[in-house]
PyMOL Python script that loads the backbone (N, CA, C, O; Angstrom):
from pymol import cmd

cmd.read_pdbstr("""\
ATOM      1  N   MET A   1       0.848  -1.176   0.000  1.00  0.00           N
ATOM      2  CA  MET A   1       0.000   0.000   0.000  1.00  0.00           C
ATOM      3  C   MET A   1       0.895   1.241   0.000  1.00  0.00           C
ATOM      4  O   MET A   1       1.812   1.348   0.814  1.00  0.00           O
ATOM      5  N   THR A   2       0.636   2.149  -0.884  1.00  0.00           N
ATOM      6  CA  THR A   2       1.398   3.382  -0.962  1.00  0.00           C
ATOM      7  C   THR A   2       0.819   4.405   0.002  1.00  0.00           C
ATOM      8  O   THR A   2      -0.378   4.689  -0.042  1.00  0.00           O
ATOM      9  N   PRO A   3       1.664   4.968   0.881  1.00  0.00           N
ATOM     10  CA  PRO A   3       1.139   5.967   1.806  1.00  0.00           C
ATOM     11  C   PRO A   3       0.725   7.232   1.076  1.00  0.00           C
ATOM     12  O   PRO A   3       1.299   7.591   0.048  1.00  0.00           O
ATOM     13  N   ILE A   4      -0.251   7.881   1.609  1.00  0.00           N
ATOM     14  CA  ILE A   4      -0.742   9.123   1.021  1.00  0.00           C
ATOM     15  C   ILE A   4      -0.366  10.253   1.955  1.00  0.00           C
ATOM     16  O   ILE A   4      -0.670  10.209   3.147  1.00  0.00           O
ATOM     17  N   LEU A   5       0.295  11.268   1.417  1.00  0.00           N
ATOM     18  CA  LEU A   5       0.674  12.413   2.223  1.00  0.00           C
ATOM     19  C   LEU A   5      -0.527  13.325   2.372  1.00  0.00           C
ATOM     20  O   LEU A   5      -1.200  13.644   1.392  1.00  0.00           O
ATOM     21  N   ARG A   6      -0.792  13.740   3.590  1.00  0.00           N
ATOM     22  CA  ARG A   6      -1.923  14.624   3.847  1.00  0.00           C
ATOM     23  C   ARG A   6      -1.415  15.938   4.413  1.00  0.00           C
ATOM     24  O   ARG A   6      -0.450  15.969   5.177  1.00  0.00           O
ATOM     25  N   ALA A   7      -2.060  16.996   4.037  1.00  0.00           N
ATOM     26  CA  ALA A   7      -1.714  18.307   4.573  1.00  0.00           C
ATOM     27  C   ALA A   7      -2.501  18.566   5.849  1.00  0.00           C
ATOM     28  O   ALA A   7      -3.636  18.116   6.009  1.00  0.00           O
ATOM     29  N   VAL A   8      -1.870  19.297   6.744  1.00  0.00           N
ATOM     30  CA  VAL A   8      -2.510  19.678   7.997  1.00  0.00           C
ATOM     31  C   VAL A   8      -2.523  21.192   8.059  1.00  0.00           C
ATOM     32  O   VAL A   8      -1.477  21.836   7.970  1.00  0.00           O
ATOM     33  N   ASN A   9      -3.697  21.753   8.211  1.00  0.00           N
ATOM     34  CA  ASN A   9      -3.829  23.204   8.238  1.00  0.00           C
ATOM     35  C   ASN A   9      -3.910  23.687   9.676  1.00  0.00           C
ATOM     36  O   ASN A   9      -4.796  23.278  10.427  1.00  0.00           O
ATOM     37  N   ARG A  10      -2.990  24.551  10.055  1.00  0.00           N
ATOM     38  CA  ARG A  10      -2.992  25.156  11.384  1.00  0.00           C
ATOM     39  C   ARG A  10      -2.966  26.664  11.200  1.00  0.00           C
ATOM     40  O   ARG A  10      -2.247  27.181  10.346  1.00  0.00           O
ATOM     41  N   ILE A  11      -3.744  27.357  11.995  1.00  0.00           N
ATOM     42  CA  ILE A  11      -3.802  28.807  11.888  1.00  0.00           C
ATOM     43  C   ILE A  11      -2.846  29.401  12.906  1.00  0.00           C
ATOM     44  O   ILE A  11      -2.815  28.975  14.061  1.00  0.00           O
ATOM     45  N   GLY A  12      -2.069  30.379  12.479  1.00  0.00           N
ATOM     46  CA  GLY A  12      -1.142  31.032  13.394  1.00  0.00           C
ATOM     47  C   GLY A  12      -0.514  32.241  12.735  1.00  0.00           C
ATOM     48  O   GLY A  12      -0.650  32.431  11.526  1.00  0.00           O
ATOM     49  N   PRO A  13       0.174  33.064  13.519  1.00  0.00           N
ATOM     50  CA  PRO A  13       0.762  34.285  12.985  1.00  0.00           C
ATOM     51  C   PRO A  13       1.962  34.028  12.083  1.00  0.00           C
ATOM     52  O   PRO A  13       2.248  34.826  11.190  1.00  0.00           O
ATOM     53  N   ARG A  14       2.671  32.915  12.310  1.00  0.00           N
ATOM     54  CA  ARG A  14       3.828  32.607  11.473  1.00  0.00           C
ATOM     55  C   ARG A  14       3.371  31.914  10.202  1.00  0.00           C
ATOM     56  O   ARG A  14       2.384  31.179  10.185  1.00  0.00           O
ATOM     57  N   GLN A  15       4.106  32.167   9.158  1.00  0.00           N
ATOM     58  CA  GLN A  15       3.803  31.446   7.926  1.00  0.00           C
ATOM     59  C   GLN A  15       4.845  30.358   7.765  1.00  0.00           C
ATOM     60  O   GLN A  15       6.035  30.640   7.624  1.00  0.00           O
ATOM     61  N   GLU A  16       4.402  29.134   7.785  1.00  0.00           N
ATOM     62  CA  GLU A  16       5.279  27.994   7.615  1.00  0.00           C
ATOM     63  C   GLU A  16       4.545  26.941   6.801  1.00  0.00           C
ATOM     64  O   GLU A  16       3.349  27.064   6.534  1.00  0.00           O
ATOM     65  N   TRP A  17       5.270  25.914   6.414  1.00  0.00           N
ATOM     66  CA  TRP A  17       4.695  24.797   5.679  1.00  0.00           C
ATOM     67  C   TRP A  17       4.501  23.634   6.639  1.00  0.00           C
ATOM     68  O   TRP A  17       5.319  23.414   7.533  1.00  0.00           O
ATOM     69  N   VAL A  18       3.420  22.894   6.453  1.00  0.00           N
ATOM     70  CA  VAL A  18       3.129  21.715   7.263  1.00  0.00           C
ATOM     71  C   VAL A  18       2.648  20.607   6.332  1.00  0.00           C
ATOM     72  O   VAL A  18       1.793  20.828   5.475  1.00  0.00           O
ATOM     73  N   ALA A  19       3.205  19.420   6.512  1.00  0.00           N
ATOM     74  CA  ALA A  19       2.745  18.263   5.745  1.00  0.00           C
ATOM     75  C   ALA A  19       2.819  17.038   6.639  1.00  0.00           C
ATOM     76  O   ALA A  19       3.726  16.922   7.463  1.00  0.00           O
ATOM     77  N   ARG A  20       1.873  16.128   6.482  1.00  0.00           N
ATOM     78  CA  ARG A  20       1.833  14.906   7.285  1.00  0.00           C
ATOM     79  C   ARG A  20       1.649  13.709   6.364  1.00  0.00           C
ATOM     80  O   ARG A  20       0.846  13.729   5.432  1.00  0.00           O
ATOM     81  N   CYS A  21       2.402  12.690   6.648  1.00  0.00           N
ATOM     82  CA  CYS A  21       2.273  11.428   5.928  1.00  0.00           C
ATOM     83  C   CYS A  21       1.123  10.643   6.548  1.00  0.00           C
ATOM     84  O   CYS A  21       0.791  10.840   7.717  1.00  0.00           O
ATOM     85  N   GLU A  22       0.530   9.775   5.782  1.00  0.00           N
ATOM     86  CA  GLU A  22      -0.552   8.929   6.281  1.00  0.00           C
ATOM     87  C   GLU A  22      -0.120   8.102   7.491  1.00  0.00           C
ATOM     88  O   GLU A  22      -0.955   7.739   8.321  1.00  0.00           O
ATOM     89  N   CYS A  23       1.155   7.805   7.598  1.00  0.00           N
ATOM     90  CA  CYS A  23       1.657   7.001   8.715  1.00  0.00           C
ATOM     91  C   CYS A  23       1.755   7.806  10.010  1.00  0.00           C
ATOM     92  O   CYS A  23       2.021   7.245  11.073  1.00  0.00           O
ATOM     93  N   GLY A  24       1.541   9.118   9.920  1.00  0.00           N
ATOM     94  CA  GLY A  24       1.590   9.957  11.113  1.00  0.00           C
ATOM     95  C   GLY A  24       2.799  10.866  11.180  1.00  0.00           C
ATOM     96  O   GLY A  24       2.838  11.773  12.011  1.00  0.00           O
ATOM     97  N   PHE A  25       3.782  10.649  10.331  1.00  0.00           N
ATOM     98  CA  PHE A  25       4.951  11.531  10.310  1.00  0.00           C
ATOM     99  C   PHE A  25       4.510  12.929   9.912  1.00  0.00           C
ATOM    100  O   PHE A  25       3.755  13.096   8.954  1.00  0.00           O
ATOM    101  N   GLU A  26       4.974  13.926  10.639  1.00  0.00           N
ATOM    102  CA  GLU A  26       4.646  15.317  10.326  1.00  0.00           C
ATOM    103  C   GLU A  26       5.924  16.125  10.281  1.00  0.00           C
ATOM    104  O   GLU A  26       6.828  15.931  11.094  1.00  0.00           O
ATOM    105  N   THR A  27       5.989  17.025   9.330  1.00  0.00           N
ATOM    106  CA  THR A  27       7.124  17.931   9.237  1.00  0.00           C
ATOM    107  C   THR A  27       6.605  19.338   9.029  1.00  0.00           C
ATOM    108  O   THR A  27       5.592  19.555   8.365  1.00  0.00           O
ATOM    109  N   ARG A  28       7.316  20.286   9.606  1.00  0.00           N
ATOM    110  CA  ARG A  28       6.923  21.684   9.451  1.00  0.00           C
ATOM    111  C   ARG A  28       8.175  22.534   9.431  1.00  0.00           C
ATOM    112  O   ARG A  28       9.212  22.167   9.983  1.00  0.00           O
ATOM    113  N   GLY A  29       8.054  23.677   8.784  1.00  0.00           N
ATOM    114  CA  GLY A  29       9.171  24.608   8.678  1.00  0.00           C
ATOM    115  C   GLY A  29       9.057  25.368   7.379  1.00  0.00           C
ATOM    116  O   GLY A  29       7.980  25.471   6.791  1.00  0.00           O
ATOM    117  N   THR A  30      10.178  25.896   6.939  1.00  0.00           N
ATOM    118  CA  THR A  30      10.192  26.604   5.665  1.00  0.00           C
ATOM    119  C   THR A  30      10.054  25.591   4.533  1.00  0.00           C
ATOM    120  O   THR A  30      10.207  24.387   4.737  1.00  0.00           O
ATOM    121  N   GLU A  31       9.768  26.093   3.358  1.00  0.00           N
ATOM    122  CA  GLU A  31       9.674  25.216   2.185  1.00  0.00           C
ATOM    123  C   GLU A  31      10.962  24.413   2.020  1.00  0.00           C
ATOM    124  O   GLU A  31      10.929  23.222   1.710  1.00  0.00           O
ATOM    125  N   ASP A  32      12.093  25.080   2.233  1.00  0.00           N
ATOM    126  CA  ASP A  32      13.389  24.420   2.068  1.00  0.00           C
ATOM    127  C   ASP A  32      13.698  23.416   3.177  1.00  0.00           C
ATOM    128  O   ASP A  32      14.633  22.626   3.040  1.00  0.00           O
ATOM    129  N   GLN A  33      12.946  23.429   4.257  1.00  0.00           N
ATOM    130  CA  GLN A  33      13.102  22.431   5.317  1.00  0.00           C
ATOM    131  C   GLN A  33      12.115  21.280   5.143  1.00  0.00           C
ATOM    132  O   GLN A  33      12.465  20.116   5.339  1.00  0.00           O
ATOM    133  N   VAL A  34      10.882  21.616   4.775  1.00  0.00           N
ATOM    134  CA  VAL A  34       9.823  20.612   4.676  1.00  0.00           C
ATOM    135  C   VAL A  34      10.061  19.651   3.513  1.00  0.00           C
ATOM    136  O   VAL A  34       9.890  18.442   3.665  1.00  0.00           O
ATOM    137  N   VAL A  35      10.447  20.169   2.378  1.00  0.00           N
ATOM    138  CA  VAL A  35      10.605  19.315   1.191  1.00  0.00           C
ATOM    139  C   VAL A  35      11.640  18.214   1.422  1.00  0.00           C
ATOM    140  O   VAL A  35      11.308  17.040   1.256  1.00  0.00           O
ATOM    141  N   PRO A  36      12.882  18.543   1.798  1.00  0.00           N
ATOM    142  CA  PRO A  36      13.845  17.451   1.987  1.00  0.00           C
ATOM    143  C   PRO A  36      13.502  16.525   3.154  1.00  0.00           C
ATOM    144  O   PRO A  36      13.816  15.335   3.113  1.00  0.00           O
ATOM    145  N   ALA A  37      12.864  17.060   4.185  1.00  0.00           N
ATOM    146  CA  ALA A  37      12.478  16.209   5.317  1.00  0.00           C
ATOM    147  C   ALA A  37      11.458  15.166   4.882  1.00  0.00           C
ATOM    148  O   ALA A  37      11.563  13.999   5.257  1.00  0.00           O
ATOM    149  N   LEU A  38      10.477  15.579   4.097  1.00  0.00           N
ATOM    150  CA  LEU A  38       9.458  14.639   3.642  1.00  0.00           C
ATOM    151  C   LEU A  38      10.020  13.680   2.593  1.00  0.00           C
ATOM    152  O   LEU A  38       9.646  12.507   2.563  1.00  0.00           O
ATOM    153  N   GLN A  39      10.903  14.164   1.743  1.00  0.00           N
ATOM    154  CA  GLN A  39      11.537  13.286   0.764  1.00  0.00           C
ATOM    155  C   GLN A  39      12.361  12.207   1.469  1.00  0.00           C
ATOM    156  O   GLN A  39      12.317  11.038   1.087  1.00  0.00           O
ATOM    157  N   LYS A  40      13.109  12.603   2.493  1.00  0.00           N
ATOM    158  CA  LYS A  40      13.920  11.647   3.250  1.00  0.00           C
ATOM    159  C   LYS A  40      13.023  10.623   3.945  1.00  0.00           C
ATOM    160  O   LYS A  40      13.304   9.425   3.918  1.00  0.00           O
ATOM    161  N   HIS A  41      11.962  11.091   4.556  1.00  0.00           N
ATOM    162  CA  HIS A  41      11.023  10.187   5.219  1.00  0.00           C
ATOM    163  C   HIS A  41      10.429   9.186   4.225  1.00  0.00           C
ATOM    164  O   HIS A  41      10.344   7.994   4.520  1.00  0.00           O
ATOM    165  N   ALA A  42      10.024   9.665   3.062  1.00  0.00           N
ATOM    166  CA  ALA A  42       9.411   8.788   2.056  1.00  0.00           C
ATOM    167  C   ALA A  42      10.366   7.678   1.634  1.00  0.00           C
ATOM    168  O   ALA A  42       9.961   6.523   1.502  1.00  0.00           O
ATOM    169  N   VAL A  43      11.628   8.024   1.425  1.00  0.00           N
ATOM    170  CA  VAL A  43      12.617   7.026   1.007  1.00  0.00           C
ATOM    171  C   VAL A  43      12.914   6.050   2.140  1.00  0.00           C
ATOM    172  O   VAL A  43      12.881   4.835   1.948  1.00  0.00           O
ATOM    173  N   GLU A  44      13.205   6.591   3.322  1.00  0.00           N
ATOM    174  CA  GLU A  44      13.639   5.741   4.431  1.00  0.00           C
ATOM    175  C   GLU A  44      12.510   4.895   5.024  1.00  0.00           C
ATOM    176  O   GLU A  44      12.740   3.758   5.437  1.00  0.00           O
ATOM    177  N   SER A  45      11.308   5.435   5.068  1.00  0.00           N
ATOM    178  CA  SER A  45      10.211   4.713   5.718  1.00  0.00           C
ATOM    179  C   SER A  45       9.320   3.933   4.764  1.00  0.00           C
ATOM    180  O   SER A  45       8.708   2.938   5.152  1.00  0.00           O
ATOM    181  N   HIS A  46       9.245   4.385   3.508  1.00  0.00           N
ATOM    182  CA  HIS A  46       8.294   3.780   2.576  1.00  0.00           C
ATOM    183  C   HIS A  46       8.931   3.339   1.259  1.00  0.00           C
ATOM    184  O   HIS A  46       8.243   2.848   0.364  1.00  0.00           O
ATOM    185  N   ASN A  47      10.251   3.516   1.146  1.00  0.00           N
ATOM    186  CA  ASN A  47      10.974   3.121  -0.061  1.00  0.00           C
ATOM    187  C   ASN A  47      10.345   3.712  -1.318  1.00  0.00           C
ATOM    188  O   ASN A  47      10.174   3.026  -2.326  1.00  0.00           O
ATOM    189  N   MET A  48      10.007   4.989  -1.240  1.00  0.00           N
ATOM    190  CA  MET A  48       9.434   5.666  -2.402  1.00  0.00           C
ATOM    191  C   MET A  48      10.057   7.045  -2.540  1.00  0.00           C
ATOM    192  O   MET A  48      10.490   7.650  -1.559  1.00  0.00           O
ATOM    193  N   LYS A  49      10.095   7.524  -3.761  1.00  0.00           N
ATOM    194  CA  LYS A  49      10.630   8.851  -4.028  1.00  0.00           C
ATOM    195  C   LYS A  49       9.482   9.792  -4.355  1.00  0.00           C
ATOM    196  O   LYS A  49       8.561   9.439  -5.091  1.00  0.00           O
ATOM    197  N   VAL A  50       9.554  10.997  -3.795  1.00  0.00           N
ATOM    198  CA  VAL A  50       8.576  12.027  -4.124  1.00  0.00           C
ATOM    199  C   VAL A  50       9.331  13.261  -4.588  1.00  0.00           C
ATOM    200  O   VAL A  50      10.408  13.577  -4.082  1.00  0.00           O
ATOM    201  N   THR A  51       8.755  13.945  -5.545  1.00  0.00           N
ATOM    202  CA  THR A  51       9.386  15.152  -6.074  1.00  0.00           C
ATOM    203  C   THR A  51       9.042  16.350  -5.200  1.00  0.00           C
ATOM    204  O   THR A  51       8.131  16.293  -4.375  1.00  0.00           O
ATOM    205  N   ARG A  52       9.772  17.416  -5.390  1.00  0.00           N
ATOM    206  CA  ARG A  52       9.495  18.679  -4.695  1.00  0.00           C
ATOM    207  C   ARG A  52       8.056  19.111  -4.979  1.00  0.00           C
ATOM    208  O   ARG A  52       7.346  19.558  -4.078  1.00  0.00           O
ATOM    209  N   GLU A  53       7.638  18.974  -6.220  1.00  0.00           N
ATOM    210  CA  GLU A  53       6.290  19.372  -6.618  1.00  0.00           C
ATOM    211  C   GLU A  53       5.230  18.531  -5.906  1.00  0.00           C
ATOM    212  O   GLU A  53       4.189  19.053  -5.507  1.00  0.00           O
ATOM    213  N   GLN A  54       5.488  17.240  -5.746  1.00  0.00           N
ATOM    214  CA  GLN A  54       4.537  16.371  -5.048  1.00  0.00           C
ATOM    215  C   GLN A  54       4.420  16.752  -3.571  1.00  0.00           C
ATOM    216  O   GLN A  54       3.323  16.758  -3.013  1.00  0.00           O
ATOM    217  N   VAL A  55       5.539  17.065  -2.951  1.00  0.00           N
ATOM    218  CA  VAL A  55       5.509  17.481  -1.544  1.00  0.00           C
ATOM    219  C   VAL A  55       4.712  18.763  -1.397  1.00  0.00           C
ATOM    220  O   VAL A  55       3.836  18.858  -0.537  1.00  0.00           O
ATOM    221  N   LEU A  56       5.010  19.751  -2.232  1.00  0.00           N
ATOM    222  CA  LEU A  56       4.347  21.049  -2.107  1.00  0.00           C
ATOM    223  C   LEU A  56       2.867  20.984  -2.477  1.00  0.00           C
ATOM    224  O   LEU A  56       2.072  21.788  -1.990  1.00  0.00           O
ATOM    225  N   ALA A  57       2.493  20.038  -3.331  1.00  0.00           N
ATOM    226  CA  ALA A  57       1.083  19.884  -3.683  1.00  0.00           C
ATOM    227  C   ALA A  57       0.271  19.395  -2.480  1.00  0.00           C
ATOM    228  O   ALA A  57      -0.923  19.679  -2.381  1.00  0.00           O
ATOM    229  N   ARG A  58       0.906  18.672  -1.582  1.00  0.00           N
ATOM    230  CA  ARG A  58       0.223  18.128  -0.407  1.00  0.00           C
ATOM    231  C   ARG A  58       0.395  18.988   0.840  1.00  0.00           C
ATOM    232  O   ARG A  58      -0.414  18.912   1.765  1.00  0.00           O
ATOM    233  N   ALA A  59       1.436  19.797   0.865  1.00  0.00           N
ATOM    234  CA  ALA A  59       1.715  20.615   2.048  1.00  0.00           C
ATOM    235  C   ALA A  59       0.883  21.893   2.014  1.00  0.00           C
ATOM    236  O   ALA A  59       0.441  22.342   0.957  1.00  0.00           O
ATOM    237  N   LEU A  60       0.687  22.457   3.181  1.00  0.00           N
ATOM    238  CA  LEU A  60      -0.030  23.723   3.285  1.00  0.00           C
ATOM    239  C   LEU A  60       0.884  24.786   3.863  1.00  0.00           C
ATOM    240  O   LEU A  60       1.694  24.520   4.750  1.00  0.00           O
ATOM    241  N   ARG A  61       0.740  25.975   3.351  1.00  0.00           N
ATOM    242  CA  ARG A  61       1.433  27.123   3.924  1.00  0.00           C
ATOM    243  C   ARG A  61       0.521  27.669   5.012  1.00  0.00           C
ATOM    244  O   ARG A  61      -0.622  28.036   4.739  1.00  0.00           O
ATOM    245  N   VAL A  62       1.011  27.723   6.225  1.00  0.00           N
ATOM    246  CA  VAL A  62       0.181  28.170   7.352  1.00  0.00           C
ATOM    247  C   VAL A  62       0.845  29.311   8.109  1.00  0.00           C
ATOM    248  O   VAL A  62       0.287  29.810   9.087  1.00  0.00           O
TER     249      VAL A  62
END
""", "prot")
cmd.dss("prot")
cmd.show_as("cartoon", "prot")
cmd.util.cbc("prot")
cmd.orient("prot")
């Protein structure tokens, strides 16, 4: 089964990116922090590669 990355929307004064994997892994930070963190998680935990575009399509800017 391929995990599905889900975005989590949180309201706050800071603008950051948040993305969560179906397995419960969550990463937040700047775009340049969230993308490689989620890519690393996808490879190490699920043996799959995701592109920058795929990460950003699922992540939310909050």
